[in-house]
ZADO-1210 file (C-alpha; in nm, 4 decimals, padded with zeros to 6 digits):
<atoms>
<atom x="05.5442" y="-04.4361" z="01.4391" code="MET" pos="1"/>
<atom x="05.2858" y="-04.2387" z="01.2955" code="SER" pos="2"/>
<atom x="04.9369" y="-04.3782" z="01.2656" code="GLN" pos="3"/>
<atom x="04.6973" y="-04.3579" z="00.9536" code="THR" pos="4"/>
<atom x="04.3395" y="-04.2964" z="00.9445" code="MET" pos="5"/>
<atom x="04.0395" y="-04.2871" z="00.6748" code="ARG" pos="6"/>
<atom x="03.9134" y="-03.9682" z="00.5581" code="ALA" pos="7"/>
<atom x="03.7280" y="-03.8357" z="00.2539" code="ILE" pos="8"/>
<atom x="03.9156" y="-03.5931" z="00.0262" code="SER" pos="9"/>
<atom x="03.8224" y="-03.3934" z="-00.3018" code="PRO" pos="10"/>
<atom x="04.0838" y="-03.4973" z="-00.5203" code="LEU" pos="11"/>
<atom x="04.0207" y="-03.1797" z="-00.7328" code="SER" pos="12"/>
<atom x="03.7548" y="-02.9114" z="-00.7036" code="TRP" pos="13"/>
<atom x="03.4324" y="-03.0127" z="-00.8724" code="GLY" pos="14"/>
<atom x="03.1303" y="-03.2058" z="-00.8323" code="GLY" pos="15"/>
<atom x="03.0397" y="-03.4931" z="-00.5924" code="PRO" pos="16"/>
<atom x="03.2400" y="-03.7425" z="-00.7887" code="GLU" pos="17"/>
<atom x="03.5775" y="-03.5637" z="-00.6906" code="VAL" pos="18"/>
<atom x="03.5341" y="-03.7074" z="-00.3305" code="LEU" pos="19"/>
<atom x="03.7305" y="-04.0221" z="-00.2571" code="ALA" pos="20"/>
<atom x="03.8068" y="-04.2056" z="00.0406" code="GLU" pos="21"/>
<atom x="04.1933" y="-04.1812" z="00.1238" code="ILE" pos="22"/>
<atom x="04.4312" y="-04.2986" z="00.3993" code="GLU" pos="23"/>
<atom x="04.6389" y="-04.0162" z="00.5477" code="THR" pos="24"/>
<atom x="04.8389" y="-03.9430" z="00.8589" code="GLU" pos="25"/>
<atom x="04.6585" y="-03.9228" z="01.1781" code="ARG" pos="26"/>
<atom x="04.6798" y="-03.5768" z="01.3466" code="PRO" pos="27"/>
<atom x="04.8330" y="-03.5311" z="01.7021" code="GLU" pos="28"/>
<atom x="04.7165" y="-03.2850" z="01.9194" code="PRO" pos="29"/>
<atom x="04.9464" y="-02.9626" z="02.0011" code="GLY" pos="30"/>
<atom x="04.9438" y="-02.7405" z="02.3014" code="PRO" pos="31"/>
<atom x="04.5801" y="-02.6716" z="02.3968" code="ALA" pos="32"/>
<atom x="04.4612" y="-02.9046" z="02.1486" code="GLU" pos="33"/>
<atom x="04.2390" y="-03.2269" z="02.1778" code="ILE" pos="34"/>
<atom x="04.2581" y="-03.5331" z="01.9431" code="LEU" pos="35"/>
<atom x="03.8972" y="-03.6339" z="01.8976" code="VAL" pos="36"/>
<atom x="03.7750" y="-04.0092" z="01.7726" code="ARG" pos="37"/>
<atom x="03.5052" y="-03.8824" z="01.5313" code="VAL" pos="38"/>
<atom x="03.1778" y="-04.0915" z="01.5734" code="HIS" pos="39"/>
<atom x="02.9853" y="-03.8726" z="01.3306" code="ALA" pos="40"/>
<atom x="03.0211" y="-03.5697" z="01.1069" code="ALA" pos="41"/>
<atom x="02.7640" y="-03.3273" z="00.9961" code="GLY" pos="42"/>
<atom x="02.7198" y="-03.2375" z="00.6190" code="VAL" pos="43"/>
<atom x="02.6477" y="-02.8570" z="00.5361" code="ASN" pos="44"/>
<atom x="02.6151" y="-02.6401" z="00.2489" code="PRO" pos="45"/>
<atom x="02.9367" y="-02.5116" z="00.3299" code="ALA" pos="46"/>
<atom x="03.0950" y="-02.8409" z="00.2610" code="ASP" pos="47"/>
<atom x="02.9719" y="-02.8712" z="-00.1001" code="TRP" pos="48"/>
<atom x="03.0332" y="-02.5101" z="-00.1848" code="LYS" pos="49"/>
<atom x="03.4284" y="-02.5839" z="-00.0632" code="VAL" pos="50"/>
<atom x="03.4097" y="-02.9164" z="-00.2435" code="ARG" pos="51"/>
<atom x="03.2991" y="-02.7324" z="-00.5848" code="ALA" pos="52"/>
<atom x="03.5650" y="-02.4418" z="-00.6019" code="SER" pos="53"/>
<atom x="03.7701" y="-02.4148" z="-00.2647" code="GLY" pos="54"/>
<atom x="03.5750" y="-02.0968" z="-00.1700" code="GLY" pos="55"/>
<atom x="03.7029" y="-01.9001" z="00.1140" code="LEU" pos="56"/>
<atom x="03.8040" y="-02.2121" z="00.2942" code="ALA" pos="57"/>
<atom x="04.1547" y="-02.2442" z="00.4111" code="VAL" pos="58"/>
<atom x="04.2190" y="-02.6122" z="00.3386" code="MET" pos="59"/>
<atom x="04.5094" y="-02.8436" z="00.4335" code="GLY" pos="60"/>
<atom x="04.7173" y="-03.0899" z="00.2525" code="THR" pos="61"/>
<atom x="04.5164" y="-03.3265" z="00.1999" code="PRO" pos="62"/>
<atom x="04.2223" y="-03.1287" z="00.1871" code="PRO" pos="63"/>
<atom x="03.9511" y="-03.2933" z="00.4061" code="ILE" pos="64"/>
<atom x="03.5873" y="-03.1428" z="00.4305" code="LEU" pos="65"/>
<atom x="03.3694" y="-03.1077" z="00.7281" code="GLY" pos="66"/>
<atom x="03.3215" y="-02.8802" z="01.0465" code="TRP" pos="67"/>
<atom x="03.0743" y="-03.0505" z="01.2365" code="ASP" pos="68"/>
<atom x="03.2044" y="-03.3150" z="01.4802" code="VAL" pos="69"/>
<atom x="03.0814" y="-03.5426" z="01.7333" code="SER" pos="70"/>
<atom x="03.3024" y="-03.7678" z="01.9044" code="GLY" pos="71"/>
<atom x="03.5185" y="-03.9005" z="02.1869" code="THR" pos="72"/>
<atom x="03.8396" y="-03.7496" z="02.3387" code="VAL" pos="73"/>
<atom x="04.1332" y="-03.9673" z="02.2507" code="GLU" pos="74"/>
<atom x="04.4072" y="-03.7686" z="02.3746" code="ALA" pos="75"/>
<atom x="04.4978" y="-03.4084" z="02.5066" code="VAL" pos="76"/>
<atom x="04.7856" y="-03.1961" z="02.4339" code="GLY" pos="77"/>
<atom x="04.9904" y="-03.0014" z="02.6743" code="PHE" pos="78"/>
<atom x="04.7865" y="-02.7507" z="02.9025" code="GLY" pos="79"/>
<atom x="04.4574" y="-02.9071" z="02.8591" code="VAL" pos="80"/>
<atom x="04.2559" y="-02.9400" z="03.1781" code="THR" pos="81"/>
<atom x="03.9154" y="-02.8882" z="03.0257" code="LEU" pos="82"/>
<atom x="03.8595" y="-03.2637" z="02.8983" code="TYR" pos="83"/>
<atom x="04.0363" y="-03.5978" z="02.9653" code="ARG" pos="84"/>
<atom x="04.0435" y="-03.9065" z="02.7292" code="PRO" pos="85"/>
<atom x="03.7086" y="-04.0694" z="02.7056" code="GLY" pos="86"/>
<atom x="03.4682" y="-03.7612" z="02.7255" code="ASP" pos="87"/>
<atom x="03.2243" y="-03.7025" z="02.4682" code="GLU" pos="88"/>
<atom x="03.2215" y="-03.3783" z="02.2974" code="VAL" pos="89"/>
<atom x="03.0709" y="-03.1907" z="02.0027" code="PHE" pos="90"/>
<atom x="03.1722" y="-02.8645" z="01.8130" code="GLY" pos="91"/>
<atom x="03.2657" y="-02.6769" z="01.5056" code="MET" pos="92"/>
<atom x="03.6443" y="-02.6789" z="01.5156" code="PRO" pos="93"/>
<atom x="03.8506" y="-02.4098" z="01.3047" code="ARG" pos="94"/>
<atom x="03.5813" y="-02.2895" z="01.0737" code="PHE" pos="95"/>
<atom x="03.6655" y="-02.1519" z="00.7879" code="PRO" pos="96"/>
<atom x="04.0182" y="-02.2993" z="00.8174" code="HIS" pos="97"/>
<atom x="04.0144" y="-02.6984" z="00.7828" code="GLN" pos="98"/>
<atom x="03.8921" y="-02.9127" z="01.0665" code="ALA" pos="99"/>
<atom x="03.8912" y="-03.2404" z="00.8689" code="GLY" pos="100"/>
<atom x="03.5594" y="-03.3560" z="00.9873" code="GLY" pos="101"/>
<atom x="03.4859" y="-03.6188" z="00.7397" code="TYR" pos="102"/>
<atom x="03.7882" y="-03.8369" z="00.9043" code="ALA" pos="103"/>
<atom x="03.8259" y="-04.0728" z="01.1764" code="GLU" pos="104"/>
<atom x="04.0418" y="-03.8294" z="01.3850" code="TYR" pos="105"/>
<atom x="04.0391" y="-03.4703" z="01.4348" code="VAL" pos="106"/>
<atom x="04.2713" y="-03.2196" z="01.6318" code="THR" pos="107"/>
<atom x="04.1489" y="-02.8500" z="01.7359" code="ALA" pos="108"/>
<atom x="04.1890" y="-02.6325" z="02.0232" code="PRO" pos="109"/>
<atom x="04.0111" y="-02.7949" z="02.3097" code="ALA" pos="110"/>
<atom x="03.7716" y="-02.4741" z="02.3456" code="ARG" pos="111"/>
<atom x="03.6251" y="-02.5344" z="01.9960" code="HIS" pos="112"/>
<atom x="03.4272" y="-02.8331" z="02.1420" code="PHE" pos="113"/>
<atom x="03.2039" y="-02.8737" z="02.4419" code="THR" pos="114"/>
<atom x="03.0410" y="-03.1739" z="02.6268" code="ARG" pos="115"/>
<atom x="02.8145" y="-03.3586" z="02.4163" code="LYS" pos="116"/>
<atom x="02.4533" y="-03.3850" z="02.6096" code="PRO" pos="117"/>
<atom x="02.4112" y="-03.7122" z="02.7553" code="ALA" pos="118"/>
<atom x="02.0603" y="-03.7468" z="02.6363" code="GLY" pos="119"/>
<atom x="02.1452" y="-03.7356" z="02.2421" code="ILE" pos="120"/>
<atom x="02.3595" y="-03.9633" z="02.0549" code="ASP" pos="121"/>
<atom x="02.6407" y="-03.8757" z="01.8202" code="HIS" pos="122"/>
<atom x="02.4359" y="-03.8422" z="01.5218" code="ILE" pos="123"/>
<atom x="02.2077" y="-03.5972" z="01.6713" code="GLN" pos="124"/>
<atom x="02.5231" y="-03.4158" z="01.8056" code="ALA" pos="125"/>
<atom x="02.7103" y="-03.3736" z="01.4797" code="ALA" pos="126"/>
<atom x="02.3932" y="-03.2459" z="01.3250" code="ALA" pos="127"/>
<atom x="02.4060" y="-02.9305" z="01.5501" code="LEU" pos="128"/>
<atom x="02.7174" y="-02.7229" z="01.5751" code="PRO" pos="129"/>
<atom x="02.7745" y="-02.5318" z="01.2378" code="LEU" pos="130"/>
<atom x="02.3943" y="-02.4668" z="01.1830" code="ALA" pos="131"/>
<atom x="02.3049" y="-02.4061" z="01.5380" code="SER" pos="132"/>
<atom x="02.6038" y="-02.1889" z="01.5992" code="LEU" pos="133"/>
<atom x="02.5127" y="-01.9811" z="01.2584" code="THR" pos="134"/>
<atom x="02.1327" y="-01.9384" z="01.4143" code="ALA" pos="135"/>
<atom x="02.2283" y="-01.8447" z="01.7615" code="TYR" pos="136"/>
<atom x="02.4958" y="-01.6041" z="01.6519" code="GLN" pos="137"/>
<atom x="02.2805" y="-01.4506" z="01.3997" code="SER" pos="138"/>
<atom x="01.9679" y="-01.4057" z="01.6075" code="LEU" pos="139"/>
<atom x="02.1026" y="-01.3714" z="01.9552" code="ILE" pos="140"/>
<atom x="02.4461" y="-01.1979" z="01.9002" code="GLU" pos="141"/>
<atom x="02.3965" y="-01.0132" z="01.5938" code="THR" pos="142"/>
<atom x="02.0577" y="-00.9076" z="01.5630" code="ALA" pos="143"/>
<atom x="02.0407" y="-00.9082" z="01.9673" code="ARG" pos="144"/>
<atom x="01.6758" y="-01.0837" z="01.9308" code="LEU" pos="145"/>
<atom x="01.4677" y="-01.0264" z="02.2620" code="THR" pos="146"/>
<atom x="01.1449" y="-01.1915" z="02.3768" code="ALA" pos="147"/>
<atom x="00.8536" y="-01.0666" z="02.2339" code="GLY" pos="148"/>
<atom x="00.9961" y="-00.9588" z="01.8966" code="GLN" pos="149"/>
<atom x="00.8714" y="-01.0670" z="01.5547" code="ARG" pos="150"/>
<atom x="01.1336" y="-01.2588" z="01.3700" code="VAL" pos="151"/>
<atom x="01.0944" y="-01.4042" z="01.0057" code="LEU" pos="152"/>
<atom x="01.2951" y="-01.6820" z="00.9202" code="ILE" pos="153"/>
<atom x="01.3161" y="-01.8187" z="00.5696" code="HIS" pos="154"/>
<atom x="01.3895" y="-02.1710" z="00.4696" code="ALA" pos="155"/>
<atom x="01.2379" y="-02.2539" z="00.8022" code="ALA" pos="156"/>
<atom x="01.2638" y="-02.6214" z="00.7400" code="ALA" pos="157"/>
<atom x="01.6116" y="-02.6282" z="00.6260" code="GLY" pos="158"/>
<atom x="01.9332" y="-02.7067" z="00.8093" code="GLY" pos="159"/>
<atom x="01.9715" y="-02.3795" z="00.9765" code="VAL" pos="160"/>
<atom x="01.6163" y="-02.2509" z="00.9503" code="GLY" pos="161"/>
<atom x="01.4785" y="-02.5441" z="01.1518" code="HIS" pos="162"/>
<atom x="01.7384" y="-02.4802" z="01.4241" code="LEU" pos="163"/>
<atom x="01.6735" y="-02.0930" z="01.4077" code="ALA" pos="164"/>
<atom x="01.3103" y="-02.1445" z="01.4866" code="VAL" pos="165"/>
<atom x="01.3637" y="-02.3360" z="01.7997" code="GLN" pos="166"/>
<atom x="01.6337" y="-02.0991" z="01.9239" code="ILE" pos="167"/>
<atom x="01.4058" y="-01.7790" z="01.8488" code="ALA" pos="168"/>
<atom x="01.1134" y="-01.9473" z="02.0399" code="LYS" pos="169"/>
<atom x="01.3451" y="-02.0304" z="02.3256" code="ALA" pos="170"/>
<atom x="01.4254" y="-01.6748" z="02.3702" code="HIS" pos="171"/>
<atom x="01.0627" y="-01.5685" z="02.3738" code="GLY" pos="172"/>
<atom x="01.0239" y="-01.4500" z="01.9974" code="ALA" pos="173"/>
<atom x="00.7001" y="-01.4450" z="01.7663" code="TYR" pos="174"/>
<atom x="00.8266" y="-01.6714" z="01.4792" code="VAL" pos="175"/>
<atom x="00.7067" y="-01.6698" z="01.1343" code="ILE" pos="176"/>
<atom x="00.8803" y="-01.9082" z="00.8717" code="GLY" pos="177"/>
<atom x="00.8744" y="-01.9554" z="00.5071" code="THR" pos="178"/>
<atom x="00.8581" y="-02.3238" z="00.3765" code="ALA" pos="179"/>
<atom x="00.6757" y="-02.5068" z="00.1256" code="SER" pos="180"/>
<atom x="00.3424" y="-02.6492" z="00.2018" code="ALA" pos="181"/>
<atom x="00.4347" y="-02.9856" z="00.2689" code="ALA" pos="182"/>
<atom x="00.6782" y="-02.8990" z="00.5272" code="LYS" pos="183"/>
<atom x="00.4096" y="-02.6332" z="00.7299" code="HIS" pos="184"/>
<atom x="00.3118" y="-02.9147" z="00.9888" code="ASP" pos="185"/>
<atom x="00.7175" y="-02.9835" z="01.0460" code="PHE" pos="186"/>
<atom x="00.7749" y="-02.6156" z="01.1045" code="VAL" pos="187"/>
<atom x="00.4871" y="-02.5516" z="01.3185" code="ARG" pos="188"/>
<atom x="00.6141" y="-02.8523" z="01.5328" code="GLY" pos="189"/>
<atom x="00.9173" y="-02.6623" z="01.5962" code="LEU" pos="190"/>
<atom x="00.7112" y="-02.3721" z="01.7578" code="GLY" pos="191"/>
<atom x="00.6689" y="-02.1468" z="01.4699" code="ALA" pos="192"/>
<atom x="00.3553" y="-01.9189" z="01.5011" code="ASP" pos="193"/>
<atom x="00.2834" y="-01.8521" z="01.1493" code="GLU" pos="194"/>
<atom x="00.4008" y="-02.0485" z="00.8440" code="VAL" pos="195"/>
<atom x="00.4040" y="-01.8876" z="00.4752" code="ILE" pos="196"/>
<atom x="00.4009" y="-02.1282" z="00.1607" code="ASP" pos="197"/>
<atom x="00.6651" y="-01.9131" z="-00.0376" code="TYR" pos="198"/>
<atom x="00.5574" y="-02.1094" z="-00.3647" code="THR" pos="199"/>
<atom x="00.2138" y="-01.9905" z="-00.3323" code="ALA" pos="200"/>
<atom x="00.2357" y="-01.6641" z="-00.1473" code="VAL" pos="201"/>
<atom x="00.4390" y="-01.3408" z="-00.1817" code="ASP" pos="202"/>
<atom x="00.5746" y="-01.2841" z="00.2068" code="PHE" pos="203"/>
<atom x="00.6418" y="-00.9279" z="00.1325" code="THR" pos="204"/>
<atom x="00.2734" y="-00.9166" z="00.0860" code="GLU" pos="205"/>
<atom x="00.1559" y="-01.1609" z="00.3956" code="ALA" pos="206"/>
<atom x="00.4170" y="-01.0016" z="00.6479" code="VAL" pos="207"/>
<atom x="00.4771" y="-00.6665" z="00.8257" code="ARG" pos="208"/>
<atom x="00.6380" y="-00.5093" z="01.1153" code="ASP" pos="209"/>
<atom x="00.9008" y="-00.7637" z="01.1501" code="VAL" pos="210"/>
<atom x="01.1937" y="-00.6847" z="01.3899" code="ASP" pos="211"/>
<atom x="01.4269" y="-00.9562" z="01.2648" code="VAL" pos="212"/>
<atom x="01.5084" y="-01.1447" z="00.9481" code="VAL" pos="213"/>
<atom x="01.7304" y="-01.4258" z="00.8864" code="LEU" pos="214"/>
<atom x="01.8011" y="-01.5083" z="00.5195" code="ASP" pos="215"/>
<atom x="01.9796" y="-01.8366" z="00.4534" code="PRO" pos="216"/>
<atom x="01.8962" y="-01.7994" z="00.0878" code="ILE" pos="217"/>
<atom x="02.0377" y="-01.4806" z="-00.0821" code="GLY" pos="218"/>
<atom x="01.9892" y="-01.3751" z="-00.4399" code="ASP" pos="219"/>
<atom x="01.6653" y="-01.1481" z="-00.4353" code="ALA" pos="220"/>
<atom x="01.5509" y="-01.2780" z="-00.0779" code="TYR" pos="221"/>
<atom x="01.7719" y="-01.0107" z="00.1143" code="GLY" pos="222"/>
<atom x="01.6390" y="-00.6892" z="-00.0773" code="ASN" pos="223"/>
<atom x="01.2611" y="-00.8125" z="-00.0586" code="ARG" pos="224"/>
<atom x="01.3098" y="-00.8895" z="00.3167" code="SER" pos="225"/>
<atom x="01.3906" y="-00.5438" z="00.3775" code="LEU" pos="226"/>
<atom x="01.0299" y="-00.4588" z="00.2753" code="LYS" pos="227"/>
<atom x="00.8853" y="-00.6400" z="00.5656" code="VAL" pos="228"/>
<atom x="01.1079" y="-00.4690" z="00.8503" code="LEU" pos="229"/>
<atom x="00.9939" y="-00.2168" z="01.0845" code="ARG" pos="230"/>
<atom x="01.2081" y="00.1061" z="01.1009" code="ARG" pos="231"/>
<atom x="01.5107" y="00.0029" z="01.3314" code="GLY" pos="232"/>
<atom x="01.4712" y="-00.3770" z="01.2245" code="GLY" pos="233"/>
<atom x="01.7688" y="-00.6041" z="01.1450" code="VAL" pos="234"/>
<atom x="01.8351" y="-00.8312" z="00.8291" code="LEU" pos="235"/>
<atom x="02.1169" y="-01.0985" z="00.8989" code="VAL" pos="236"/>
<atom x="02.2053" y="-01.2643" z="00.5791" code="SER" pos="237"/>
<atom x="02.4131" y="-01.5989" z="00.5884" code="ILE" pos="238"/>
<atom x="02.4263" y="-01.6181" z="00.2088" code="ALA" pos="239"/>
<atom x="02.5393" y="-01.2954" z="00.0677" code="SER" pos="240"/>
<atom x="02.7662" y="-00.9973" z="00.1768" code="ALA" pos="241"/>
<atom x="02.6010" y="-00.7391" z="-00.0374" code="ASP" pos="242"/>
<atom x="02.3542" y="-00.8707" z="-00.2974" code="GLU" pos="243"/>
<atom x="02.2527" y="-00.5963" z="-00.5231" code="ASP" pos="244"/>
<atom x="02.3141" y="-00.3000" z="-00.3126" code="GLY" pos="245"/>
<atom x="02.1309" y="-00.4468" z="-00.0104" code="LEU" pos="246"/>
<atom x="02.3347" y="-00.2358" z="00.2287" code="LEU" pos="247"/>
<atom x="02.2752" y="00.0780" z="00.0669" code="THR" pos="248"/>
<atom x="01.8825" y="00.0163" z="00.0286" code="GLU" pos="249"/>
<atom x="01.8799" y="-00.1044" z="00.4075" code="ALA" pos="250"/>
<atom x="02.0339" y="00.2499" z="00.5013" code="ALA" pos="251"/>
<atom x="01.7718" y="00.4394" z="00.2999" code="ASP" pos="252"/>
<atom x="01.4812" y="00.2462" z="00.4916" code="LEU" pos="253"/>
<atom x="01.6453" y="00.2966" z="00.8186" code="GLY" pos="254"/>
<atom x="01.7139" y="-00.0591" z="00.9049" code="VAL" pos="255"/>
<atom x="02.0311" y="-00.2638" z="00.9755" code="ARG" pos="256"/>
<atom x="02.1408" y="-00.5381" z="00.7370" code="ALA" pos="257"/>
<atom x="02.4619" y="-00.7342" z="00.7035" code="GLY" pos="258"/>
<atom x="02.6375" y="-01.0697" z="00.6252" code="PHE" pos="259"/>
<atom x="02.7538" y="-01.2627" z="00.9135" code="THR" pos="260"/>
<atom x="02.9939" y="-01.5626" z="00.8847" code="LEU" pos="261"/>
<atom x="02.9980" y="-01.8197" z="01.1642" code="VAL" pos="262"/>
<atom x="03.2856" y="-01.8530" z="01.4027" code="GLU" pos="263"/>
<atom x="03.3757" y="-02.1278" z="01.6482" code="ALA" pos="264"/>
<atom x="03.2426" y="-02.0455" z="01.9854" code="ASP" pos="265"/>
<atom x="03.2787" y="-02.2281" z="02.3251" code="TYR" pos="266"/>
<atom x="03.0407" y="-02.0084" z="02.5032" code="ALA" pos="267"/>
<atom x="02.7582" y="-02.0516" z="02.1990" code="GLY" pos="268"/>
<atom x="02.8115" y="-02.4138" z="02.1878" code="MET" pos="269"/>
<atom x="02.7574" y="-02.4364" z="02.5663" code="ARG" pos="270"/>
<atom x="02.4361" y="-02.2198" z="02.5230" code="ALA" pos="271"/>
<atom x="02.3332" y="-02.4739" z="02.2569" code="ILE" pos="272"/>
<atom x="02.4126" y="-02.7651" z="02.4884" code="ALA" pos="273"/>
<atom x="02.1984" y="-02.6089" z="02.7473" code="ALA" pos="274"/>
<atom x="01.9153" y="-02.5797" z="02.5216" code="LEU" pos="275"/>
<atom x="01.9333" y="-02.9557" z="02.4246" code="VAL" pos="276"/>
<atom x="01.9269" y="-03.0725" z="02.7739" code="GLU" pos="277"/>
<atom x="01.6434" y="-02.8511" z="02.8671" code="GLU" pos="278"/>
<atom x="01.4800" y="-03.0043" z="02.5625" code="GLY" pos="279"/>
<atom x="01.4198" y="-02.6796" z="02.3728" code="ARG" pos="280"/>
<atom x="01.6452" y="-02.7696" z="02.0854" code="LEU" pos="281"/>
<atom x="01.6833" y="-03.0999" z="01.8783" code="ARG" pos="282"/>
<atom x="01.8067" y="-03.1572" z="01.5191" code="ALA" pos="283"/>
<atom x="01.5846" y="-03.3001" z="01.2514" code="GLU" pos="284"/>
<atom x="01.7844" y="-03.5979" z="01.0895" code="ILE" pos="285"/>
<atom x="01.6838" y="-03.5993" z="00.7205" code="ASP" pos="286"/>
<atom x="01.9221" y="-03.8929" z="00.6226" code="SER" pos="287"/>
<atom x="02.2257" y="-04.0658" z="00.7488" code="VAL" pos="288"/>
<atom x="02.5090" y="-04.1843" z="00.5017" code="PHE" pos="289"/>
<atom x="02.8141" y="-04.4018" z="00.5705" code="GLU" pos="290"/>
<atom x="03.1366" y="-04.1916" z="00.5703" code="LEU" pos="291"/>
<atom x="03.2524" y="-04.3790" z="00.2362" code="ALA" pos="292"/>
<atom x="02.9200" y="-04.2380" z="00.0935" code="ASP" pos="293"/>
<atom x="02.9758" y="-03.8792" z="00.1392" code="ALA" pos="294"/>
<atom x="02.9350" y="-03.8168" z="-00.2325" code="ALA" pos="295"/>
<atom x="02.6037" y="-03.9573" z="-00.2165" code="LYS" pos="296"/>
<atom x="02.5340" y="-03.7158" z="00.0877" code="ALA" pos="297"/>
<atom x="02.6228" y="-03.4267" z="-00.1266" code="HIS" pos="298"/>
<atom x="02.4257" y="-03.5153" z="-00.4334" code="GLU" pos="299"/>
<atom x="02.1333" y="-03.5613" z="-00.1998" code="TYR" pos="300"/>
<atom x="02.2102" y="-03.2252" z="-00.0265" code="GLY" pos="301"/>
<atom x="02.2631" y="-03.0335" z="-00.3307" code="GLU" pos="302"/>
<atom x="01.9107" y="-03.1130" z="-00.4509" code="ARG" pos="303"/>
<atom x="01.8019" y="-02.8495" z="-00.1958" code="GLY" pos="304"/>
<atom x="01.5105" y="-03.0475" z="-00.0395" code="ARG" pos="305"/>
<atom x="01.6372" y="-03.1615" z="00.2894" code="THR" pos="306"/>
<atom x="01.4237" y="-03.1550" z="00.6061" code="LYS" pos="307"/>
<atom x="01.6666" y="-03.0646" z="00.8703" code="GLY" pos="308"/>
<atom x="02.0280" y="-03.2132" z="00.8506" code="LYS" pos="309"/>
<atom x="02.2390" y="-03.4568" z="00.6885" code="LEU" pos="310"/>
<atom x="02.5093" y="-03.6624" z="00.8735" code="VAL" pos="311"/>
<atom x="02.7878" y="-03.9320" z="00.7848" code="LEU" pos="312"/>
<atom x="02.8170" y="-04.2103" z="01.0477" code="ARG" pos="313"/>
<atom x="03.1873" y="-04.2638" z="01.1013" code="VAL" pos="314"/>
<atom x="03.1800" y="-04.5172" z="01.3839" code="VAL" pos="315"/>
<atom x="02.9234" y="-04.8105" z="01.3681" code="GLN" pos="316"/>
<atom x="02.7091" y="-04.8290" z="01.6773" code="GLY" pos="317"/>
</atoms>
């Protein structure tokens, strides 16, 4: 007999009000998959973008949002030897296909997860995967950041930004962040060497000879950021594939630019877990909401003023 679970589903595409708690069939792990009892689920801009219009995500029936998961292995499918029931894991399964993190249970390939570091709880762990993988893949793999390079991170106090600052510092970079004045102490506390108040200063006049720019904002930020790169530098956008001829302008200036989409990544998650265990990476938790209050979390997040991450608590305690 099949079992059921609670989940949060958009009953249609639209504003936060379309999110509703439903009861749906609990998934079962297939070959090479694990069933995870979700303790906490991270909330990301990708979630509310999908909720608004469906976006590029490949959603299931019913559609269930959420890709950041931390929890306990409940069962393993045929052929899985990496984990056993009771193991604590975290990860970003299946993106951009539906993972269904806003639910009591999730199934996914075993290697879309890695073991949760013992020194953090599930709330902390659930805040990490999507944002930290985005930062890690953008900086370390796409831009090939090396020690001593100068990196500019926009929205350095945000979900991706505050983790990117720490990852860049852990790899020996000189880090410059943009943030409002009220968040400068926070960003410096993450390890940033310089912080620019984007509300008072034009960063294109304050920064020069940057090796790498990470742009999570889009709009005109990408084109403007090209001006601060040294020849041969790299702009990685996680907001826009080609905003206003960005790629053409970059080529003319002798720099490399492009859009990257985060991928499920076992090796990347292990690298992130290692940074956490070494004390060099930690998610700032702005607010924690109960699963049933997912709509409130989306309303809060869409204001664009969060410092760090939002998390849904699925299991109490």
